[in-house]
C-alpha positions as CSV (number, residue, x, y, z in Angstrom):
1,M,12.4,6.5,8.0
2,S,9.6,6.8,5.5
3,T,7.9,3.6,4.4
4,R,8.6,2.5,0.9
5,L,7.7,-0.7,-0.9
6,L,10.1,-3.1,-2.7
7,S,9.0,-4.7,-6.0
8,I,10.4,-5.8,-9.3
9,P,10.1,-3.0,-11.8
10,I,7.5,-4.1,-14.4
11,H,9.6,-3.1,-17.4
12,T,12.2,-5.7,-16.3
13,L,9.7,-8.5,-16.7
14,P,9.2,-10.4,-20.1
15,S,6.4,-9.0,-22.2
16,S,4.4,-12.2,-21.7
17,E,4.3,-11.5,-17.9
18,R,3.4,-7.9,-18.4
19,A,0.4,-8.9,-20.4
20,C,-1.5,-10.3,-17.5
21,S,-4.5,-8.6,-16.1
22,G,-3.7,-5.5,-13.9
23,A,-6.5,-6.6,-11.6
24,E,-4.6,-9.6,-10.1
25,P,-3.4,-9.2,-6.5
26,F,0.3,-8.9,-6.0
27,A,2.8,-8.8,-3.1
28,L,5.2,-6.0,-2.0
29,M,7.8,-5.8,0.8
30,V,7.5,-2.9,3.3
31,L,10.8,-0.9,3.7
32,G,10.9,1.6,6.5
33,S,9.0,2.3,9.6
34,S,6.6,5.2,9.1
35,M,3.6,2.8,9.0
36,A,4.5,1.1,12.3
37,P,3.1,-0.5,14.3
38,E,0.7,-1.9,11.8
39,F,3.4,-2.5,9.1
40,E,7.0,-3.1,10.1
41,H,10.1,-3.2,8.0
42,G,10.2,-6.5,6.1
43,D,6.4,-7.2,6.2
44,I,5.0,-8.5,3.0
45,V,1.7,-6.9,2.0
46,I,-0.8,-8.3,-0.6
47,I,-2.4,-5.5,-2.7
48,E,-5.8,-5.9,-4.4
49,P,-5.7,-3.4,-7.4
50,D,-9.5,-3.4,-7.7
51,G,-10.0,-3.2,-3.9
52,L,-12.6,-0.8,-2.3
53,A,-10.7,2.3,-1.0
54,T,-12.6,3.4,2.1
55,D,-11.8,5.7,5.0
56,G,-9.2,4.0,7.2
57,A,-8.2,1.5,4.6
58,F,-4.4,0.9,4.0
59,V,-3.6,1.7,0.4
60,L,-0.9,1.6,-2.3
61,A,-0.8,5.1,-3.7
62,H,1.3,7.0,-6.3
63,A,1.7,10.6,-5.3
64,R,4.6,13.2,-5.5
65,G,6.2,10.9,-8.0
66,E,6.7,8.0,-5.7
67,W,4.9,4.8,-4.6
68,M,3.9,4.7,-1.0
69,L,2.0,2.6,1.6
70,R,-0.4,4.9,3.6
71,Q,-3.7,5.0,5.4
72,L,-6.5,6.6,3.5
73,R,-8.3,9.2,5.5
74,R,-11.4,11.2,4.7
75,Q,-11.1,15.0,5.1
76,D,-13.6,17.9,4.6
77,S,-12.0,18.8,1.2
78,G,-11.5,15.2,0.0
79,W,-9.0,12.6,1.0
80,A,-5.5,12.4,2.5
81,L,-2.7,9.8,2.7
82,A,-1.4,9.4,6.2
83,V,1.6,7.7,8.0
84,L,0.9,6.1,11.3
85,D,4.0,7.2,13.2
86,G,3.3,10.9,12.8
87,S,6.6,11.5,11.1
88,E,5.0,13.6,8.4
89,P,1.7,15.4,8.0
90,P,-1.1,13.7,6.0
91,L,-0.8,14.4,2.2
92,P,-4.0,15.8,0.8
93,I,-5.3,14.3,-2.5
94,G,-8.3,15.7,-4.3
95,D,-9.8,12.3,-5.2
96,L,-8.9,8.7,-5.2
97,A,-7.0,8.7,-8.5
98,A,-3.7,8.4,-6.7
99,V,-4.9,5.1,-5.0
100,R,-3.7,2.1,-7.1
101,G,-4.7,-0.7,-4.7
102,V,-5.8,-1.7,-1.2
103,V,-3.9,-3.8,1.2
104,I,-5.9,-7.0,1.8
105,Q,-3.3,-9.0,3.8
106,R,-0.1,-8.6,5.8
107,N,2.5,-11.3,6.4
108,R,5.1,-11.0,9.1
109,G,8.1,-13.2,9.7
110,G,7.0,-16.1,7.5
111,R,4.6,-17.5,10.2
112,R,0.9,-18.0,9.7
113,R,0.1,-16.7,13.2
114,F,1.6,-13.3,12.1
115,T,-0.8,-13.0,9.1
116,K,-3.5,-10.4,9.2
117,R,-6.3,-10.1,6.7
118,Y,-8.0,-6.7,6.1
119,V,-11.0,-8.0,4.1
120,E,-13.0,-11.1,4.1
């Protein structure tokens, strides 16, 4: 099953909440298993919209009309968005415009010992 992310659509929020800065970190729930074993179904990821997207980083991207959690990989012709379980080939992207944020933390099972930080 492809990995998706669950969030409250922004248009359902009151206008006062939509007015906050887009650069604030936010949380999403992982749905699916294509990013296992790093991200499992039900994990909560913290996204930094202004995070540095580098080769190997886990990113929130918008491509093919959908939001996705993928690993960013450098290719000769640019960049690609890849799943970890090999269920689909990497999706080539010409530049980093599709990347909307970088995963900075993963929380699993509501316990601190299952928290992993990706940046310091």
